[in-house]
C-alpha positions in Angstrom: 79.7 -86.0 78.3 75.9 -86.6 78.0 74.0 -86.2 74.8 72.2 -83.1 76.1 75.5 -81.4 76.9 76.8 -82.1 73.3 73.6 -80.5 71.9 74.0 -77.5 74.2 77.6 -77.0 73.1 76.7 -77.3 69.5 74.0 -74.7 69.9 76.4 -72.3 71.5 78.9 -72.7 68.7 76.2 -72.3 66.1 74.9 -69.1 67.7 78.4 -67.7 67.9 79.0 -68.4 64.3 75.7 -66.7 63.2 76.1 -63.6 65.4 79.8 -62.9 65.4 81.7 -64.4 62.5 80.1 -62.1 59.9 81.0 -59.1 62.0 84.6 -60.3 62.3 84.9 -61.0 58.6 83.3 -57.6 57.8 85.9 -55.8 60.0 88.8 -57.7 58.3 87.5 -56.6 54.9 86.9 -53.0 56.0 90.4 -52.9 57.5 91.9 -54.1 54.2 90.0 -51.5 52.3 91.2 -48.8 54.7 94.9 -49.9 54.4 94.6 -50.0 50.6 93.1 -46.5 50.5 95.9 -45.0 52.5 98.6 -46.3 50.1 97.0 -46.2 46.7 95.7 -43.3 44.8 92.2 -44.2 43.3 92.4 -41.7 40.5 94.9 -40.9 37.7 97.9 -38.8 38.6 97.4 -35.1 38.3 99.3 -32.5 36.2 100.6 -29.5 38.0 99.0 -26.3 36.6 100.6 -22.9 36.7 99.0 -19.9 35.0 96.5 -22.3 33.4 99.2 -24.5 31.8 100.4 -28.0 32.8 103.9 -27.6 34.3 106.6 -29.1 32.1 110.3 -29.4 33.0 112.2 -26.6 31.2 115.1 -27.4 28.9 118.4 -28.1 30.6 121.8 -29.5 29.7 124.5 -30.5 32.2 127.5 -32.8 32.6 127.0 -36.1 34.3 129.3 -38.3 36.3 130.9 -39.7 33.1 131.5 -36.1 31.7 128.7 -36.7 29.2 126.3 -33.9 28.3 122.8 -34.8 29.4 119.7 -32.9 28.6 116.0 -33.2 29.2 115.9 -34.8 25.7 117.8 -37.8 27.2 114.8 -38.4 29.5 112.2 -38.1 26.7 109.9 -41.1 26.7 111.2 -42.1 30.1 109.5 -41.7 33.5 112.0 -40.2 35.8 112.5 -38.8 39.3 114.5 -35.6 40.0 116.2 -34.3 43.1 118.5 -31.5 44.2 121.4 -32.5 46.5 125.1 -32.1 47.0 127.7 -34.7 47.8 129.1 -33.2 51.0 125.7 -32.7 52.5 125.8 -33.7 56.2 122.1 -33.9 56.8 119.3 -35.0 54.5 121.0 -35.9 51.2 122.3 -39.3 52.4 118.8 -40.1 53.6 117.3 -39.0 50.3 119.7 -41.0 48.2 119.3 -44.1 50.4 115.6 -43.9 49.4 116.5 -43.1 45.8 118.6 -46.2 45.8 115.5 -48.2 46.7 113.8 -46.7 43.6 116.8 -47.6 41.5 116.7 -51.2 42.8 113.0 -51.4 41.7 113.2 -49.7 38.3 116.8 -49.1 37.4 117.0 -52.0 34.9 114.3 -50.5 32.8 115.1 -48.5 29.7 112.1 -46.3 30.1 113.0 -45.1 33.6 115.6 -42.7 34.8 116.8 -40.5 37.7 118.2 -37.0 37.6 120.2 -35.8 40.6 121.2 -32.2 40.2 124.1 -30.9 42.4 123.5 -27.5 44.0 127.3 -27.3 44.8 128.7 -27.5 41.2 132.0 -25.9 42.2 132.9 -28.8 44.4 130.8 -31.5 42.7 132.8 -32.0 39.5 132.1 -35.1 37.3 134.9 -37.0 39.0 133.5 -36.2 42.4 130.0 -37.2 41.3 131.5 -40.4 39.8 133.0 -41.4 43.1 129.7 -40.5 44.8 127.7 -42.7 42.4 130.1 -45.6 43.0 129.7 -45.2 46.8 126.0 -45.9 46.3 126.8 -48.8 43.9 124.7 -47.2 41.2 124.1 -49.6 38.3 121.5 -47.9 36.2 122.7 -46.3 33.0 119.9 -43.8 33.4 120.8 -42.4 36.9 122.6 -39.2 36.0 124.4 -37.1 38.7 124.5 -33.7 37.0 126.6 -30.6 37.4 127.1 -27.3 35.6 126.7 -23.6 35.9 125.4 -22.7 39.3 123.0 -20.0 38.0 121.5 -22.5 35.6 121.0 -25.2 38.3 119.5 -22.7 40.8 117.2 -21.4 38.1 116.1 -24.9 37.3 115.4 -25.7 40.9 113.8 -22.5 42.1 111.9 -21.5 38.9 111.8 -24.7 36.8 110.7 -27.1 39.6 109.8 -24.5 42.3 112.0 -26.6 44.7 113.9 -24.2 47.0 117.7 -24.2 46.9 120.1 -21.5 48.2 123.6 -20.8 49.4 123.6 -20.3 53.2 126.9 -20.3 55.0 125.1 -20.4 58.4 123.6 -23.9 57.9 125.4 -27.2 58.0 127.1 -27.9 54.7 126.6 -24.3 53.5 123.5 -24.9 51.3 119.8 -25.0 51.9 117.4 -27.2 49.9 114.2 -29.1 50.3 114.2 -32.8 50.5 111.7 -33.4 47.7 111.5 -35.8 44.8 109.7 -34.7 41.6 108.0 -37.2 39.4 108.1 -36.5 35.6 106.2 -38.5 33.0 107.3 -39.6 29.6 106.4 -36.3 27.9 108.3 -34.2 30.5 105.3 -33.1 32.6 105.5 -33.0 36.4 102.9 -35.3 37.9 101.6 -36.3 41.3 98.8 -38.0 43.2 96.1 -36.0 45.0 95.7 -35.3 48.7 92.5 -36.0 50.6 90.9 -32.8 49.2 91.7 -33.6 45.6 94.6 -31.2 45.3 98.0 -32.4 43.8 100.7 -33.0 46.5 103.1 -31.8 43.8 106.2 -33.4 45.3 107.1 -36.4 47.3 109.1 -36.2 50.5 112.4 -37.9 49.9 113.2 -38.7 53.5 111.3 -40.9 55.9 109.0 -39.3 58.4 108.3 -40.4 61.9 104.9 -41.6 62.9 103.8 -42.0 59.3 102.2 -45.3 58.4 103.0 -45.1 54.7 106.1 -43.2 53.6 105.9 -40.9 50.6 108.7 -42.8 48.9 106.4 -45.9 48.9 103.7 -43.8 47.3 106.2 -42.5 44.7 107.1 -46.1 43.8 103.4 -46.9 43.3 103.0 -43.8 41.1 106.1 -44.5 39.0 104.5 -47.9 38.2 101.3 -46.1 37.1 103.2 -43.7 34.8 105.2 -46.6 33.3 101.9 -48.1 32.2 100.6 -45.0 30.5 
């Protein structure tokens, strides 16, 4: 190749670098910022206000899978996640607890983290049934409590305490209706959440994976648990 051709090729490479490399780099940086903004809340987690007051989990006391009485005091100074489920659920509960297991794997060894799984079928879900259910998920955390008790108290806690809908309905599979939400509670017992794009709290996190969603809400929940653990 002649000297003039080498010079021409060098000029082409130089021009390409000047004109296009900065644009490509800029797009890569912008893409990274966009991805991060989708999965991370840039502001502190919100409180949930009802009637002008921050929503706090009301007092409760139920039996867990080891037949021990567990109350909200057992979660004091712990960040915890709460759900409402039942062991014979044929639909969303297995999906919810598969994701809850991911949360346990991430935080279950910590003493300042816990999980409260309230059964909405306490007649069937006795402590021994809950114990077998916990073992089927290979639960290792001492702070993941599967809870059962008086039906009226559990339904009051879900529908009034958390505002998460639960109901008996013989016409649906399994005989019970409930929403597949996870609630996030801080160390002082307040329900917390990140904000949506309009600055409003999302309140609860969807406990099951959704189709055609880039970042699942369980992934967002894991990020927010980490934030509260640092508070």
